[in-house]
C-alpha positions as CSV (number, residue, x, y, z in Angstrom):
1,M,101.1,122.8,127.1
2,E,104.5,123.1,128.8
3,K,105.3,119.6,127.6
4,L,104.5,120.5,124.0
5,R,106.6,123.6,124.2
6,S,109.5,121.6,125.6
7,Q,109.2,119.1,122.7
8,A,109.2,121.9,120.1
9,E,112.3,123.4,121.6
10,S,114.1,120.1,121.6
11,C,113.5,119.8,117.9
12,Q,115.5,122.9,117.0
13,G,118.8,122.4,115.4
14,R,118.5,118.7,114.7
15,T,117.3,116.4,111.9
16,L,113.5,116.0,112.0
17,S,112.6,112.9,114.0
18,P,109.0,111.4,114.0
19,I,108.2,113.2,117.3
20,C,109.6,116.5,116.0
21,L,107.6,116.2,112.8
22,L,104.4,115.6,114.9
23,V,105.1,118.6,117.1
24,N,105.8,120.8,114.2
25,R,102.6,119.8,112.4
26,R,100.4,120.3,115.4
27,A,102.1,123.3,117.2
28,L,104.2,125.1,114.6
29,Q,102.3,124.2,111.4
30,F,105.5,122.9,109.8
31,F,105.6,122.5,106.0
32,F,108.2,120.8,103.9
33,L,110.2,122.8,101.5
34,I,108.2,123.8,98.4
35,G,108.4,121.1,95.7
36,T,108.9,118.2,98.1
37,L,106.1,115.6,97.8
38,I,104.0,115.3,101.0
39,F,102.3,112.0,101.6
40,L,100.2,111.3,104.7
41,P,100.9,107.9,106.3
42,A,97.5,106.6,105.2
43,A,98.4,107.3,101.6
44,R,101.2,104.8,101.3
45,L,100.8,102.2,98.6
46,G,102.3,99.6,100.9
47,G,104.4,97.8,98.2
48,A,103.7,97.3,94.5
49,P,100.6,99.2,93.4
50,S,97.7,97.2,92.3
51,I,95.6,98.0,89.2
52,G,92.0,98.8,90.2
53,A,92.9,99.7,93.8
54,T,92.2,103.2,95.0
55,Y,94.9,105.5,96.4
56,S,94.4,109.0,97.8
57,L,97.8,110.5,97.5
58,G,98.3,114.2,98.4
59,F,101.2,116.4,97.4
60,V,102.5,119.8,96.6
61,D,104.5,120.8,93.4
62,I,107.3,123.3,93.0
63,D,104.8,126.1,92.4
64,G,103.0,125.3,95.7
65,N,100.0,123.8,94.0
66,K,98.2,121.1,96.0
67,H,97.1,117.9,94.3
68,S,95.5,114.6,95.1
69,T,95.1,111.5,93.0
70,A,91.5,111.4,94.3
71,D,90.4,115.0,93.5
72,R,88.2,114.3,90.4
73,H,91.0,114.5,87.8
74,V,92.5,111.9,85.6
75,T,96.1,112.1,86.5
76,V,99.1,110.8,84.6
77,I,102.1,110.6,86.9
78,V,105.6,110.3,85.4
79,L,108.4,109.1,87.8
80,A,111.7,110.0,86.3
81,T,115.3,111.1,86.9
82,A,116.7,114.4,85.6
83,A,118.4,112.3,82.8
84,D,115.0,111.0,81.7
85,K,113.7,114.4,80.4
86,D,113.4,113.1,76.8
87,K,111.3,110.1,77.9
88,A,109.1,112.4,80.0
89,R,108.6,114.7,77.0
90,T,107.7,111.7,74.9
91,V,104.9,110.7,77.3
92,G,103.6,114.3,77.2
93,D,103.6,114.2,73.4
94,R,101.6,111.0,73.5
95,V,98.9,112.3,75.7
96,P,95.6,112.3,73.6
97,E,94.7,115.7,72.1
98,H,91.4,115.8,73.9
99,C,93.4,116.1,77.2
100,L,95.3,119.2,76.1
101,G,94.1,122.3,77.9
102,N,91.3,120.2,79.5
103,P,91.1,120.9,83.3
104,D,89.8,117.3,83.9
105,Y,93.2,115.9,82.9
106,R,96.7,116.6,84.2
107,M,100.2,115.2,83.9
108,I,102.6,115.5,86.9
109,T,106.3,114.8,86.5
110,I,108.1,113.6,89.7
111,I,111.9,114.1,89.4
112,R,113.9,111.9,91.8
113,F,117.5,112.4,92.6
114,A,119.9,109.6,93.3
115,R,122.3,111.5,95.5
116,K,121.6,113.6,98.6
117,H,121.5,117.4,98.4
118,T,122.0,120.1,101.0
119,V,119.4,122.7,101.4
120,I,121.3,125.0,99.1
121,G,121.7,122.2,96.6
122,R,118.0,121.6,96.6
123,R,117.3,125.3,96.0
124,I,119.8,125.3,93.1
125,A,118.3,122.1,91.6
126,T,114.8,123.4,92.0
127,A,115.8,126.7,90.2
128,L,117.2,124.7,87.3
129,I,114.0,122.7,87.1
130,R,111.9,125.8,87.0
131,H,114.0,127.1,84.1
132,R,113.4,123.8,82.2
133,V,109.7,123.9,83.0
134,N,109.5,127.4,81.6
135,E,111.2,126.3,78.4
136,E,108.8,123.3,78.1
137,A,105.9,125.6,78.7
138,R,106.9,127.7,75.7
139,R,107.1,124.6,73.6
140,L,103.7,123.4,74.8
141,Q,102.2,126.9,74.2
142,A,103.3,126.8,70.6
143,Q,101.4,123.5,70.2
144,Y,98.3,125.0,71.9
145,D,98.4,128.1,69.7
146,G,98.8,125.9,66.6
147,K,95.7,123.9,67.6
148,G,93.7,127.0,68.5
149,I,93.6,126.1,72.2
150,K,93.2,129.3,74.2
151,H,94.9,128.3,77.4
152,D,98.1,129.1,79.4
153,A,100.3,126.1,78.9
154,R,102.4,126.9,82.0
155,K,99.3,126.1,84.1
156,D,99.3,122.6,82.8
157,I,102.9,121.7,83.8
158,F,103.3,120.3,87.3
159,V,106.6,119.1,88.6
160,V,107.5,117.6,92.0
161,T,111.0,117.0,93.3
162,D,112.0,113.9,95.2
163,F,115.3,114.6,97.0
164,D,115.1,111.9,99.6
165,G,113.4,108.9,97.9
166,S,110.2,109.4,99.9
167,V,108.1,109.9,96.8
168,S,109.4,106.9,95.0
169,S,108.9,104.7,98.0
170,Q,105.3,105.9,98.4
171,L,104.7,104.8,94.8
172,G,106.0,101.3,95.5
173,E,109.6,101.9,94.3
174,A,112.5,100.3,96.2
175,E,115.1,102.5,97.8
176,G,117.7,103.6,95.3
177,A,115.6,102.5,92.3
178,T,115.8,104.8,89.2
179,D,113.4,103.1,86.8
180,F,111.3,105.3,84.6
181,C,107.6,104.7,85.5
182,V,104.3,106.0,84.4
183,F,101.0,105.7,86.4
184,V,97.5,106.7,85.4
185,F,95.0,107.4,88.2
186,G,91.3,107.8,87.7
187,R,89.1,110.6,89.1
188,N,88.6,108.8,92.4
189,G,92.2,107.7,92.8
190,E,91.8,104.3,91.2
191,L,95.0,103.0,89.5
192,I,94.0,102.5,85.9
193,A,97.4,101.6,84.4
194,Q,101.2,101.6,85.1
195,W,104.3,101.0,83.0
196,R,108.0,100.7,83.5
197,G,109.1,102.6,80.4
198,V,107.3,104.8,77.9
199,P,103.9,103.6,77.0
200,S,102.7,103.8,73.4
201,A,100.3,106.4,72.3
202,E,97.6,103.7,72.0
203,Q,98.2,102.4,75.5
204,L,98.1,105.9,77.0
205,A,95.0,106.8,75.0
206,A,93.2,103.7,76.3
207,A,94.1,104.6,79.9
208,V,92.9,108.2,79.9
209,K,89.8,107.9,77.7
């Protein structure tokens, strides 16, 4: 017990090392800043993802919602930079109508940043993203209302921030890469499809049927 307390004290005021992270998880119940993707070591894709393989990836979005690629949802994951917002919107617009407002389906947008941010910088960036998410929710809500879908569109928008590249690397992306990628995971975490670029409406429909 004394050894554990000593390790925890040594972690104060320094960048998190693997041993500090271990101590914080066990003794201090440490959590990453809200919106930073959390992957357990066992969840790593270990290189380029493989179609048909199963991956159980767990993470938390900017609203504090916990998700997993193996929690019985069909999940569309969009990996993009802040400059790719139009591409991400296009993917959302191409999601089949039967997925809209359907709790069995979800789309998660992961926004990765090329340069490092301070803690304050991360908070500012996250606040700006929240503002954009709220704007997008209003646009999506108008679509729902027009189609007679009785559902709060804001509950269908999930955004995760990747400030340090950890999310991208877990999805098989090389350090510093900024490619626009789309992944579709099945209900048990099986990788159904992936694209580098925006898939067509037909391709997306075939993957999430």
